[in-house]
Structure formats: C-alpha cells, structure tokens
C-alpha positions in Angstrom: 36.4 65.2 -61.7 34.8 61.9 -63.4 31.0 61.4 -63.8 29.1 59.8 -60.8 28.0 56.2 -61.6 24.2 55.9 -61.6 22.9 53.8 -58.6 21.6 51.0 -61.0 24.8 50.3 -62.7 25.7 47.2 -60.6 22.4 45.6 -61.2 21.7 42.8 -63.9 18.8 43.0 -66.0 16.6 40.5 -64.0 17.2 42.6 -61.0 16.2 45.7 -62.7 13.1 44.2 -63.9 12.1 42.8 -60.4 12.8 46.3 -58.8 10.7 48.0 -61.6 7.8 45.4 -61.0 7.9 46.0 -57.1 7.9 49.7 -57.6 5.0 49.5 -60.1 3.0 47.1 -58.1 3.9 47.8 -54.6 0.4 48.7 -53.5 -1.0 45.6 -55.1 1.6 43.4 -53.4 0.8 45.1 -50.0 -2.9 44.2 -50.5 -2.2 40.7 -51.3 0.2 40.3 -48.3 -2.6 41.5 -46.3 -5.1 39.2 -47.9 -2.7 36.3 -47.3 -2.3 37.1 -43.6 -6.2 37.3 -43.1 -6.5 33.9 -44.9 -3.9 32.4 -42.6 -5.5 33.8 -39.5 -9.0 32.6 -40.6 -7.4 29.0 -41.0 -6.1 29.0 -37.5 -9.2 30.3 -36.0 -11.2 27.8 -38.0 -9.0 25.0 -36.8 -9.3 26.1 -33.2 -13.2 26.4 -33.4 -13.4 23.2 -35.0 -11.2 21.5 -32.2 -13.3 23.1 -29.5 -16.5 22.0 -31.3 -15.0 18.3 -31.6 -14.2 18.4 -27.8 -17.7 19.7 -26.8 -19.2 16.9 -28.7 -16.9 14.2 -27.4 -17.2 15.4 -23.9 -20.9 15.5 -24.2 -20.8 11.9 -25.5 -18.5 10.7 -22.8 -20.8 12.3 -20.0 -23.8 10.5 -21.5 -21.9 7.2 -21.8 -20.7 7.6 -17.9 -24.3 8.5 -16.9 -25.4 5.6 -18.7 -23.1 3.2 -17.0 -24.1 4.7 -13.6 -27.8 4.3 -14.1 -27.9 1.3 -16.3 -28.1 -2.6 -15.2 -24.9 -3.4 -17.0 -22.3 -5.6 -15.2 -19.5 -3.0 -15.7 -19.9 -1.2 -12.1 -20.4 -4.5 -10.5 -17.2 -5.9 -12.2 -15.3 -2.7 -10.9 -16.7 -3.1 -7.6 -15.5 -6.8 -7.4 -12.1 -5.8 -8.3 -11.7 -3.7 -5.0 -10.4 -5.0 -2.0 -13.0 -6.3 0.4 -12.9 -4.7 4.0 -11.1 -6.3 6.8 -13.0 -8.5 9.1 -12.7 -7.7 12.7 -13.6 -10.0 15.9 -14.9 -9.0 19.2 -12.2 -8.4 22.0 -11.1 -11.3 24.4 -9.7 -10.2 27.9 -7.2 -12.0 30.0 -6.3 -11.2 33.4 -2.6 -10.4 33.9 -0.4 -9.6 36.6 -2.0 -7.6 39.3 -4.6 -5.4 38.0 -3.2 -5.4 34.4 -5.1 -7.2 31.5 -4.1 -8.6 28.2 -6.3 -7.9 25.1 -6.7 -10.0 22.0 -8.8 -9.7 18.9 -8.6 -11.1 15.4 -8.4 -9.5 11.9 -9.0 -11.3 8.8 -8.0 -10.3 5.2 -10.5 -11.8 3.0 -8.6 -10.6 -0.1 -6.3 -13.2 -1.9 -4.2 -10.6 -3.6 -4.4 -7.4 -1.4 -2.0 -6.6 1.3 -3.0 -4.2 3.9 -1.3 -2.0 6.5 -3.3 -0.1 9.2 -3.4 1.3 12.7 -5.4 -0.1 15.6 -6.3 0.7 19.2 -8.4 -1.1 21.9 -10.6 1.8 22.7 -12.8 2.1 25.8 -12.7 2.5 29.5 -11.0 5.5 31.2 -7.4 4.5 30.1 -5.6 6.2 27.3 -5.6 3.8 24.3 -2.2 3.1 22.7 -2.1 3.1 18.9 -0.3 0.4 17.3 0.8 0.0 13.6 0.3 -3.4 12.0 -0.2 -5.4 8.8 -2.0 -8.2 7.4 -1.0 -10.4 4.7 -3.3 -11.6 1.7 -5.8 -14.0 3.2 -4.2 -13.9 6.6 -6.0 -14.6 9.9 -4.0 -12.6 12.4 -4.0 -11.8 15.9 -3.9 -8.3 17.5 -2.7 -7.9 21.1 -2.4 -5.0 23.6 -0.6 -6.4 26.6 -0.5 -5.1 30.2 -3.4 -2.9 29.8 -4.7 -1.2 32.9 -8.6 -1.3 31.8 -10.4 -4.4 30.8 -13.2 -2.9 28.8 -12.4 -2.1 25.3 -13.3 -2.5 21.6 -11.0 -2.8 18.5 -10.9 0.0 16.2 -9.1 0.0 13.1 -8.1 3.2 11.1 -5.8 4.5 8.2 -6.0 1.2 6.3 -3.9 1.4 3.1 -4.1 -1.4 0.4 -1.5 -2.6 -1.8 -2.1 -5.0 -5.0 0.3 -8.0 -4.8 0.8 -9.7 -8.1 1.4 -13.7 -8.0 1.1 -13.6 -4.1 1.1 -17.4 -3.8 4.6 -17.7 -5.5 6.0 -15.1 -3.1 4.6 -16.8 -0.1 5.9 -20.2 -1.0 9.5 -18.8 -1.2 9.3 -16.5 1.9 7.0 -17.8 4.4 9.0 -20.7 5.2 9.4 -20.8 9.1 9.5 -24.2 11.0 8.2 -24.2 14.7 9.4 -27.2 16.8 9.9 -28.3 20.4 7.1 -26.1 21.8 6.7 -26.7 25.5 4.7 -25.1 28.3 6.5 -25.0 31.6 4.2 -24.3 34.6 5.4 -22.2 37.5 7.6 -24.4 39.7 6.4 -22.6 42.9 3.9 -19.9 43.8 5.2 -16.5 42.8 7.2 -17.5 39.9 6.1 -17.0 36.4 5.0 -19.7 33.7 7.2 -20.0 30.8 6.9 -21.2 27.1 9.9 -22.4 25.2 10.1 -23.2 21.5 12.6 -23.5 18.6 11.8 -21.5 15.4 13.8 -21.8 12.2 14.1 -19.6 9.0 13.9 -22.1 6.2 13.8 -19.3 3.5 16.6 -17.5 1.6 15.5 -14.2 3.0 16.8 -12.5 6.2 14.6 -10.1 8.2 15.5 -7.2 10.5 12.7 -8.1 12.6 10.3 -11.1 13.1 7.3 -11.0 15.4 6.0 -14.1 17.3 2.7 -14.4 18.8 2.1 -17.3 21.5 -1.3 -18.7 22.4 -1.9 -20.9 25.1 -4.9 -23.1 25.4 -6.5 -25.6 27.6 -9.4 -27.7 26.8 -10.0 -25.8 23.4 -10.0 -22.3 25.2 -7.5 -19.6 25.2 -6.1 -19.1 28.6 -3.2 -16.5 27.8 -1.6 -14.7 25.1 2.1 -13.3 24.7 4.3 -11.6 22.0 8.0 -11.3 21.4 10.3 -10.0 18.5 13.3 -11.8 17.1 15.8 -9.2 15.9 17.9 -10.0 12.6 16.4 -13.3 12.0 18.8 -14.6 9.2 18.3 -17.2 6.6 19.1 -20.6 7.8 19.2 -19.5 11.5 17.5 -21.5 14.3 16.7 -19.9 17.6 15.4 -21.3 20.8 13.1 -18.8 22.6 12.1 -18.9 26.1 9.4 -16.5 27.2 8.0 -15.7 30.7 4.4 -15.2 31.3 3.1 -12.2 33.4 1.2 -14.4 35.8 1.3 -18.1 36.7 -0.9 -20.3 34.5 -1.4 -23.5 36.1 -2.4 -25.6 32.9 -2.0 -25.6 29.1 -2.5 -28.3 26.8 -1.7 -26.5 23.7 1.0 -24.0 22.6 0.5 -22.3 19.4 3.3 -20.2 18.0 2.2 -17.8 15.1 5.2 -16.0 13.1 4.2 -12.6 12.0 6.9 -11.6 9.6 6.1 -8.8 7.1 8.0 -10.5 4.1 6.2 -8.1 1.7 8.1 -5.0 3.1 11.3 -4.5 1.2 12.4 -2.4 4.3 12.4 -5.5 6.5 14.5 -7.6 4.2 18.2 -7.6 5.1 20.6 -7.0 2.1 23.0 -10.1 1.5 25.7 -8.1 2.9 24.1 -7.8 6.2 23.0 -11.6 6.3 
C-alpha cells in the first residue's frame, strides 16, 4: 500500500508561509480585528453624535430666528400677510316681494383680490324657514349677485361658509380670452293684463372659443335707479359662437322698469365646466 501524501503537499511556498504566519499569530490577528471593529464602531457613533449635535444647534438657531421674526418690527410678516387673499366683502340683504307670500332675496359679494378665485357655500339665514344652502363662486375682482328666489320668509341675513381660495396666475390674460359674452336686445315686457306675468327678453352670444356645460345669468330690473325685481336662469351647453334668445317670466307683475341688466355668471376657471372640442 503506497504511503499517504502529507496534507501540505499540494500547497505552494507562499501558501505555506501564509498558513504558518496565521497559525503563529492567530491570537494577535484576532485582537487586531476586534480593535478594528471597535474603531469602526466609534467612528459611526462619533458621526451620529456630531450630526445630532449639529441638528440641535441648527434647530435652536432656526427657532431663535423664527421668534425674532415673530416679535420684531421687520416687514417680513407684513409681506407674508399681504400675499394672503383678503376676505370677501358682503352686503346687506335686499328683499323683493314675489308671487303670493313668497319673497326674492338678494345680496352682493365682492372679491377684492385681483388674482385669487374663491368657491364657497352661502345661505340666507333667519326667520323660521329652513335656509337652503347654495354653492357658488366669485372670480378675481368680481362683484357678484347672490340670490334665493321664492322664499317663504322675508327676514334673513347672508352667511358665507366653506370658502376655498385658488391662486390664478395671469388672470387678466385668461379673462380676456374666456369672458367674451355679448348681451343685446334687452327688453322688458309688462304684463299685458291683470294676472299675467311680466317678462324679460334678451339675446346672449358666446364670442369666446370655449364652450360651457352650464352658463348662469342673473337679471336685474330697475326703475328710477332702484332695483324692483331679480331673477335667474341657466343656459345648458352654451357653445362657442352660439347665440340664444332668452325669454323669462317673472313670478309677479311688475308695472314698470326702465333698465334691464343681464349679468352672465359663467365659471370659466372650472375645467369641469368647459366642454371638450368633441362635444362642442
């Protein structure tokens, strides 16, 4: 039977020297490895502590700066305050008698901001009748009429809630393109006989290149400079270039009106109200 080969017979000289070095210095190498791990651990902990200290110092500095701004006389806070939208201006309520024991209520809302668009809810609260909540909008800089028609109680005050603001960039350019509606041939038609309603007739044209799913129109009748009646109608699918003749009955007979004011109320800032070209 041949002699067994020694286990190191297949190793080269440098491998034998490396093995001998490892066996001779195994304890020292283990200590060096432990020392290296301790050093690495200390480095990581030192970095973490330094970062935490830096954050604490920065946070303290930022807090002091914020407090300094809050209690200083600098113009930073006044500038930030000036950039916020100013609240809506609301008028008192006007009441017009309608048919029977019903009343029409009207109030004005003014948006004093030139680049902020507002949506909101409103009610004419007061009296014993249940107030109906309406949703509306007011364009930047717009003076708008709010109505509640055919109400059973006359006493009321305007309450606005859930106001939401949206910043509109370059609003004047948008308005010049989209707010292009022509009102013509406005005519007040008194009741021809007792018991018949008064009527208003007018023509409205959409001169813009946009079509709208819904277009609201407020009609105000005045006589001698005083408003004597209010009404509202909706025009569905008011397409670009389209002209419509609207005839609207009043709920009561109005004997005389020397001025008919037609106010389009079209939310052309709402993308959901703009008809796509395929539907136009």
